[in-house]
N, C-alpha and C positions, 0 to 999 in steps of 0.2 A: 469655791466648787462643789458642787455635788457627786455622790459616789451613784455608779452606775443604778445601784439597785433605787433611788432617789427620787427617779423619773421616773413616771407616772401614764399610762395612756399616750394621748396624744405627742406629748411632750416625749414622750420615752421614743414613739414613732421619728421623731424628729430627729431627735441626738440624733440615734443609732441611724439614720439615713445621711447628716452628716458625718457621720465618723468612720466608717464602714470602707471609702474608699481609702483615705488617710492611712488608716488601722491595716488596708489590705497590701500598703506599700509597702509599710513596715513588714507584715507580716511574711511577704516578696522576697525580703532584704536573708538571705542567709544567716548570714552573720550576728544581725540583729535576734533571728529566730532561734540560734543556738544560745548564744546570750540571755535570753529571756527566759530558753525553758531547756535550756541544757541538752545536750545531746549522749544520753545514757548507753550508746553505741561506742563512743571511745572516751569514756569515762568524763565527761565534761558539766561541772554542776552552772547551774543558772548564775550568772553575775551581772546586779540590776547596772551596778556601774557600768558596766561594759555597754550594757543596752542603752543606757542612757548616754552617751558617750556617742554612741551608733547613729542613732535617733535623731541628735541633735548635730549630729555633723554630714549626716550623710540625707538626714529626712528633715530638715529643720522647715519647710513649708506644710510637711504632713504635720507633725508638732502642732504647730501655729494654729493648722486647721484647727485639730484635736481638741486644743485647748481652747480656741474661741466655741468652739459647737457647747462644748461641757459648761463653756459661762455663759452659751447663749448669746453672743455674741457677733454681728460679723465678721468676718476676715480682716476686713478694710477698716473694723473701728477698734480693733483689739490689739492692745501696747499694752507690752510687759516691758520689765529694765533689769539690770542687775540685781537688783535687791527681791524683786516680784519672779522673776525667772525660776531658781533655783526652786520657792515652796513649790510654785503649778509646777514644776516637772514631777518634783518629788510628788507633791498628789497626785499626780497619774500612775508614777510608775510603786507606788507604796499603797493604792487601792487594788485589794486583791481581786475583785469583778475584772476593772480593767485589766490585770494581767491575765486571768483566768480566760476574760475575753481575747485576748490575743494568744495566750496559747493554746485554745480550743478552736482559733481559727487555723494555726501554723498546724497544727494534727490534721485536720481537715483537710487541710490544703497537698499535708504530706501523703495520706492516705490516697485521696481520691489521683494525683499526682501517680502511685506509685501501684496504679492500675487495681484498684479497688473495686469491689462490686457493683460501689454507689456511680465508679468510675465509670467501671461497663455497663451497667443499665443506663444512664443517660448518653452513653456512647450509643447505646443501640434503642434507645429511646429517640436522637437527632436524627440517626440514619434509618427508621421505619419510616420518619415521617417525611422525610426527603422521597420518598419514592411514590 
């Protein structure tokens, strides 16, 4: 499995297009978000083992979609077993770039839902386009 930075040009766009939706499902999960990036306000440190457990138990299809996309195999043709799964999952959760992608998306979602200037700008744009 390649790291995110190893995908170039059209291949990078294809992989990003495939992982963005399942990644957004993970990021939307409050428990996963706290496990993957921590919670400074409540003094909770990131816990990748807990993030992996949450991902495998609560977001199984999303993880399979991400792994298949990173292997550039259709989900229907992607297979794993008890010996290959841990390595694949560890590759995902030890890939700094992928973790940064998860945490960056998570921070963006938090800022937009907390009334940030970006969210307000987007809201104003959608309101003015409806006039």
